[in-house]
C-alpha positions as CSV (number, residue, x, y, z in Angstrom):
1,X,-18.6,-20.4,10.3
2,X,-15.2,-18.8,11.6
3,X,-14.4,-18.2,7.9
4,X,-17.7,-16.5,7.3
5,X,-17.4,-14.4,10.4
6,X,-13.9,-13.1,9.1
7,X,-15.4,-12.3,5.6
8,X,-18.2,-10.3,7.4
9,X,-15.6,-8.5,9.2
10,X,-13.5,-7.7,5.8
11,X,-16.9,-6.2,4.5
12,X,-17.7,-4.2,7.7
13,X,-13.9,-2.9,8.0
14,X,-14.3,-2.2,4.0
15,X,-16.9,0.1,4.8
16,X,-15.1,1.8,7.9
17,X,-12.2,2.4,6.2
18,X,-13.7,3.9,3.1
19,X,-14.1,7.1,4.8
20,X,-11.7,10.1,4.5
21,X,-11.0,13.3,2.8
22,X,-8.0,15.7,2.7
23,X,-7.3,19.4,2.9
24,X,-6.5,21.6,5.5
25,X,-8.6,25.2,5.6
26,X,-12.2,25.0,5.3
27,X,-12.8,23.5,1.5
28,X,-16.4,23.8,-0.1
29,X,-19.1,20.6,0.3
30,X,-17.8,19.8,-3.6
31,X,-14.3,19.8,-2.5
32,X,-14.8,17.9,0.5
33,X,-17.3,15.3,-1.4
34,X,-14.6,14.9,-4.1
35,X,-11.6,14.4,-1.8
36,X,-13.7,11.9,0.3
37,X,-15.0,10.2,-2.6
38,X,-11.4,9.8,-3.9
39,X,-10.0,8.4,-0.8
40,X,-13.0,6.0,-0.3
41,X,-12.4,4.5,-3.6
42,X,-8.7,4.0,-3.0
43,X,-9.3,2.7,0.4
44,X,-11.9,0.2,-0.7
45,X,-9.3,-0.8,-3.7
46,X,-6.5,-1.4,-0.9
47,X,-8.8,-3.4,1.3
48,X,-10.1,-5.6,-1.5
49,X,-6.4,-6.6,-1.9
50,X,-6.1,-8.1,1.7
51,X,-6.8,-11.7,1.7
52,X,-9.2,-13.2,3.9
53,X,-7.7,-15.3,7.1
54,X,-7.7,-19.0,5.8
55,X,-7.9,-19.9,9.6
56,X,-8.8,-18.4,12.8
57,X,-5.1,-18.0,14.0
58,X,-4.8,-15.5,10.9
59,X,-7.4,-12.9,12.4
60,X,-4.7,-10.8,14.2
61,X,-2.7,-10.4,11.1
62,X,-5.8,-9.9,9.0
63,X,-7.0,-7.0,11.3
64,X,-3.7,-5.5,11.5
65,X,-3.6,-5.1,8.0
66,X,-6.9,-3.7,7.8
67,X,-6.1,-1.0,10.4
68,X,-2.8,-0.4,8.3
69,X,-5.2,0.7,5.6
70,X,-7.5,2.6,7.9
71,X,-4.9,4.9,9.8
72,X,-3.9,6.7,6.9
73,X,-7.6,7.5,5.9
74,X,-8.2,8.4,9.3
75,X,-5.1,10.9,9.3
76,X,-6.6,12.4,5.9
77,X,-9.9,12.7,7.7
78,X,-8.6,14.5,10.6
79,X,-7.1,17.2,8.1
80,X,-10.2,18.2,6.6
81,X,-12.0,21.1,7.9
82,X,-15.3,21.3,6.5
83,X,-17.3,24.2,5.8
84,X,-19.6,25.4,8.8
85,X,-22.6,23.7,7.3
86,X,-20.9,20.2,7.0
87,X,-19.3,20.3,10.2
88,X,-21.6,18.3,12.4
89,X,-22.4,15.7,10.0
90,X,-18.7,15.4,9.0
91,X,-17.6,15.2,12.4
92,X,-20.4,12.5,13.5
93,X,-19.1,10.4,10.2
94,X,-15.3,11.0,11.6
95,X,-16.2,9.9,15.0
96,X,-18.3,7.0,14.0
97,X,-15.3,5.7,11.6
98,X,-12.6,6.5,14.4
99,X,-14.9,4.3,16.6
100,X,-14.5,1.6,14.0
101,X,-10.8,1.6,14.0
102,X,-10.6,1.8,17.7
103,X,-12.9,-1.5,17.7
104,X,-10.4,-3.2,15.4
105,X,-7.4,-2.3,17.4
106,X,-9.0,-3.5,20.7
107,X,-9.6,-6.8,19.2
108,X,-6.2,-7.1,17.9
109,X,-5.2,-6.4,21.4
110,X,-7.6,-9.0,22.7
111,X,-6.2,-11.6,20.4
112,X,-2.7,-10.7,21.5
113,X,-3.8,-11.6,24.9
114,X,-5.1,-14.9,23.8
115,X,-9.0,-14.2,23.0
116,X,-10.7,-16.8,21.1
117,X,-10.2,-15.7,17.6
118,X,-13.9,-16.8,16.6
119,X,-15.4,-15.1,19.7
120,X,-13.4,-12.0,19.3
121,X,-14.7,-11.7,15.5
122,X,-18.1,-12.3,16.5
123,X,-17.9,-9.5,19.4
124,X,-16.1,-7.0,17.1
125,X,-19.0,-7.6,14.4
126,X,-21.5,-6.6,17.0
127,X,-19.4,-3.4,18.2
128,X,-19.0,-2.2,14.5
129,X,-22.7,-2.4,13.6
130,X,-23.9,0.7,15.3
131,X,-20.7,2.7,14.4
132,X,-21.4,1.3,10.7
133,X,-24.9,2.8,10.8
134,X,-23.9,6.0,12.4
135,X,-21.0,6.6,9.7
136,X,-23.5,5.5,6.9
137,X,-26.0,8.0,7.9
138,X,-23.6,11.0,8.4
139,X,-21.9,10.1,4.9
140,X,-25.1,10.0,3.1
141,X,-26.2,13.2,4.6
142,X,-22.9,14.9,3.1
143,X,-23.9,13.3,0.0
144,X,-20.6,11.1,-0.1
145,X,-21.9,7.7,-1.0
146,X,-18.7,5.9,-1.5
147,X,-17.9,6.3,1.9
148,X,-21.1,4.7,3.1
149,X,-22.6,1.3,2.9
150,X,-23.6,0.6,-0.8
């Protein structure tokens, strides 16, 4: 059961991290989509290379590796200044994604403090569900399916 919970977190984390773009000025909608699609595909590939934890005590290292993939994605996401017609949706997607990364970091801190790994992962899954839904809806509205839950 614990292994199943960790596998579900990996899937949720993959969705969480697959959101980003790059740029600095106000790119066109097509440029934002292209940059985000490329970043999401790259992040998904990098996440798929992180082995699932073999035992509950490996959860912290597993989550740390996931965050190490997510942080560069968030940095790239923060650099994008979408066109005004995309700004609200893009901000919603970015905020929900940042919430997912923050939830992962919070879980890592809890594990460092001695929280039970099985309980921590289950709580993380529950925390990620609404954030995932928000991000997915925003990325779909932007026409960037690679950054949404497929």
